[in-house]
N, C-alpha and C positions, 0 to 999 in steps of 0.2 A: 945290570942289577936294578937300576932305577926303572927300566922298562917293565920288568916283571912286577915291581911294586905297584906301579901305576895300573898295570893290567889287572892285578889282583883287586885293587881298590875299585876299579871300574866294574869288575865282575860282581863284587860285593854290593856295590850301589845298585847294579841292575837287578840283583836278586832281591834287595830290599824294595826296590820300586815294584817288582813283580808281586812281592808279598803284600805290599800295601794296596796295590791295585786289586789283587784277589780278595783281600780283606774287605775293601770297599764294596766290591761286587757281592760278596757274601753278606755283608751287613745290609745292603740294599734288598737282597733276596729275603733276608730274615725279617726286615721291616715289612716287606710286601706280604710275607707269609703271616706275620702277626696281624697285619691289617685285614687280611682275608679271614683269619681265624676270628677276629673281633666282629667282622661283618657277618660271618656265619652264625656266631653266637648271638648277635643282635637279632638276626633273622629268625633263629630258632626261638629266642625269647619272645619275639613278637608273635610268632606262630603259636607258641605255647600259651601266651596270654589270650590270644584269640580263641583257641580251643577251650581254655578254661572259662572264658566269657560265654561261649556258646553252650558249654555244658551247664553252667550256672543258669543261663536263660532257659534251657530245656528243663532243668531241675525245678526252677521256680514257676514254669508254665504249667506244671502238673497240678491238677485240682486237688488230688489227694495229698494229705500230709505225709512227707517222707522223712525218715530218720535213719542215719547210718551210724552204727556203733563199731568201734574198733575191736581188736581182739581182747582188750581188757574191759570191754563194756562201757567205754567212754564215748560220748557223742563226737563223731568226726565230721558230720555234715547234717544239715536239715534245710528244708526248703521253706519258702514264704508261706505256703498253705498250712504247714505245721504250726508256725507261729500264730497265724490268724485263727486257726481252729481252736487253739488252746489259750489264745490271748496273752502270750508271753512276750514281754519286752526284754527279758534277761537273755543274754547270749548263752545258749546251751552248750556251745562247743567246749569239750573237755570235761563236761559233767556227766554223771551217770544218769541213766534213764529215770531212776526213782528219785533223784534229786530234782528233776524237772516235773515229773508227774507222780505224785504220791498215790498210786493206784495199786491195790493189792493184786488185782487180776494180772497186771503187767509183770509183777514179780513172779507170779506162778508161770506165766508164759515163758519168761526167760529161763526159768529152771527146767521147764519141759524141753526147751530147745537144746539144752545140754545133753539130753538123753535121746531125743528123736531127731533124725536127720530128714525132715520134711517141712513143708509149709504148715504152720500152725496159726490158729486165730482164736479170737474171743471178742465178746462185746462187753462194754463197760459204760457206766454213767459217769460223766465228768461234771462235778458240781461247779456252780458259778451263778452269776446273775440270771442266766438262762441255762438250765441244765441241758447237757447234750448227751445223746446216746451215740457212742462211737464204736465202730468195728475196726479191729486191727488184725493184720496178717503179717507174719514174720517168718523169715527163713535165714539159715546160716549161709554165709559167703565163704567159699573155699578157693584156694589157688589151684594151679594146674597139678601140683603135687598132692592135692587133697587136704592140705593143712587149713585149719580154721583161721579165717582172717577177720571175721566180724559178723555183724547181723544187720539185715535191712528190715525195717518195719514200715508198713504202709497203713495210714490211718484214714478212715472214711467216715464222714459225718452221716449217721443214719437218722438224725432227728426228724428231718422232713419226711423221710420214708415212713418212719414209725407214726408220725402224725397223720399222714395220709391213710395208713392202715387203720388207725384208730377212727379217723373221720369216716372211712368206708364202712367200718363195723357199726358206728353210730348211725350212719345213714340208713343202713339195712334195718337196724332195730327201729329207727324212727318211722321209716316207710311202712314196715310191717305193722307197727302200732297204729299208725294213721289209717291204714287200709282196713285193719281188723275191725275198728269201731263201726264204720258205715256198713261194711259187709255183714257183720254180725247183726246189726239192726235190721237191715233189709231181709236177711234170712229169717230172723225171728218173726217179723211182721208177715212175711209170706207164709210161714208155717201157721201162724194164727189165722190168716185168711183161709187157708186150705182146710183147717180143722173146724172152725166155727163161724168166723166172721163173714163168710161169703154169702150167708143168707140174711145178713143185717146190713141194708144199704148205707145207713148212717155210719156204722162202725167201719164198713168196707171203705167208704169214702175217706174217712179220717186216717185209716191205715195206709191207703194208697198215697195220700198226701205226704205222710211221713216217709214212705218208701221213696217218693219222688225227691223229697228234700235231701235224704241221705245219698241217693243216686247222683244228684247234682253236686253234692259235696265231694263224692268220689270222683266224678268227672273233673271237677275243678282241681283236685289234688293231682290227678294224673297229668292234666294240662300244665300245671305249675312245675311238676317234676320234669316233664319233657323240656319246658322252657329253660329251667334252671340248668339241666344237663347240657343243653345246646349252647347256652351262654358261657358256662364254665369251661367247656371244651374248646371254645374259640371258633366253633363251626357256624355260629350265627352270622348271617349276612345282613348288614345294615343297608337299607336303601336311603342313602344320605341325600338330602336336598334342603333348600331353605324352608324353614317351617315357622309359622306364626305361633309362638308359644301361648299367647293369650287365647287364640282360637282353640288350641288343643285343650287347655284347661277349661274353657267354656263348654266344650263338648263333654268333658268328664263330669263337670258339675251338673249338667243336664241329666246325665245318666244316674247320678247319685242323689238327685234332688229329693226323690221320694224317701229314700233312706234317711237323709239328713233331716227332713221335715218331721219324720216319725219320732226323732229324738229332740226336736226343737232346736236344732243346730243351724245357725246362719252361716252360709259359705260366701266369702267375698273374694272376687278375682281382682286384685290390685296390680296385676301385671301390666307394664307399659306395652306399647305396640312394638315388642322386640322380636326380631327374627333370629333363629338359631339354626345351625347346621345339624340336622338330625334325621332320624327315621321316625316319621309321624306316628306310626302304629306303636313302636316301642316307647316313645315318649308318652303316648297316651296311657300305656301300661304303667309307666313310672308314676304318673300323677294319679291314676286310678288307685294304685296300691297305697300311696301316701295319703290321699284324701279318704279312702275307705278306712284306713287305720285311724285317722283323726276323728272320723264319725263314730267308729266302733268304741274307741276308748276315751273320747273326749267327754267333757262335762255336759250333761243334759242341759238344754237351753243355752249352750255355749256358742262359741264362734270359731270358725276356721278361716284363715286368711292365706292367700297365695300372692307372693310378690317377688320382685327381682331388682337387682342393682347391676350396673355395669362395672366390672372389675377393671377392664381396659378395653381397647378397641377390638380385641380378639375374643374376649370371654365375658359371660354374664354369670351372676350367682343368683339362683332362684331359691325361694324358701317356702315351706308349708308350715304354718304355725297353728297351734290350738291352745286353748286355755284349760286343758284337762288336768288330771292328777299328776302328770309328769312321770318320768322314768327313774327308778332308784339308781343311784350312782354305780352300784356294783353290776347293774345289768347293761350299762351303756357299752362297755367293750365288746359284748357279745350280741348286741342288738341286731346286727346284720348277718349273723350266723344262720345257716339253714336249720329249720325246725326249733330255733330257740324262741321261747315264749317267756315273757316276764311273769304272766299269770296264766299257767297252763290250763286250768279248768275254765277260766273265763274266756280264754281265746277259743277253746273248742266250742263253748256254748255260742260264741259269736260266729262260728263257722269258718274260722281262719285255718289255713293249712300250715302256717309256720314258715312259708317260703316267700312271702310277699316282699319283705325288706331285702332279703338276699338277692331276689330278682331285680329290685331297684338298684342295688349296688352294682350288679353285673352289667345291667344295661347302661348305666351312667359311665362306668369304666370303659365299656365298649365304645362309647362316644368320645373317649379321651378326657372324661371329667372325673370328679371325685364327689363323694357324698358323705356327710357326717351329721351328727345330731348333737343338739344342746338341750339339756333338760334339767330341771330341779323339781323334786317332789313338791306338789302343790302349786307349781308356778307354770305349768304347761310345758309343751314340747315344740321344738322347731327343728325340722329337717332342712339341711342346706345341700344344694348340688350345684356344680359348675358345668356349664355347657359352652361349646365354641360358637362363635358367630361366623357367618359366611362372609365372602368377599363383599365389598361395598356395593357392587353392581347387581348382586343376586337378588331375585324377587322371590317371596314366599310362594309355595305351591298352593 
């Protein structure tokens, strides 16, 4: 009897040992499985975070403003370009489009999207310190079942394009106007010569001199237009070399000496023996235009001075000053615009094309410098420009 009791106990103990052994193995396998699940979840989370970061980087690298609305019309996502375009620091997520942009045209666009299943767009003006003209295109997003999920809107700033279109139209109008005057004058005098003046030598000579003057003005206008177009397009090739700026200005003053003397204007070259890195012909054009302006619009019996200072070892700042009537404050922001004139009638009488200062600006910028003006009515005008200096060992041409 005792034998069977002992045997039963031993069998029970063996069964318990087997159970606990199996339980430990199962527990180890469960722990291993949990660790593997945690590892997979962490890997998936990392991959998901990387994908989201990539998507956000792509989203923010797009230059157009992007806005994604959910099915209820609330903002689900927007990119950096959208915030910059509309200058908003407020987080738009969760807000309606009209809470962010109170634009009537956008409300109409959203209503149209409820009825029309295609890409729709419109243009609108966005008020602010600088008004913007913005184009927006929008479309409905649907899932595979065709259910409406939201709306994607793409915003494009057209302000620069519209300004270029306006500038192009103004350029055509200005060129047409500038060409019409000398052409009409030449045509009129030729008709007068053919009809009656050909038999009067004195009158014929006077008419021909007038025709020559207007023909020269026409040629100058065409040359300035070609130069301006070449510089603005970036096609102009600069022959850069060390140039003595004082020698350039000396040559210009010799060419303009007769014109300055006729108005009693004294020109002074106070430039030091400074060498700059530049295109000698283009720099001569810069100082010809600046000095010619100073002579035309300066005070009779006045003075014009050219000087310069060193800004640092790499740059100099030159200036052309006169003691004329000065420039009105409202005219200064546009003084370098093509065809802009402070006094239109006087400028045409003086023979200007309205392109001289814009050419100065474009040439100086092509040299890597800047040009600006300081002036007060009755206190004269000074034009400043910066130019680069060559390496220490370079010699002027």
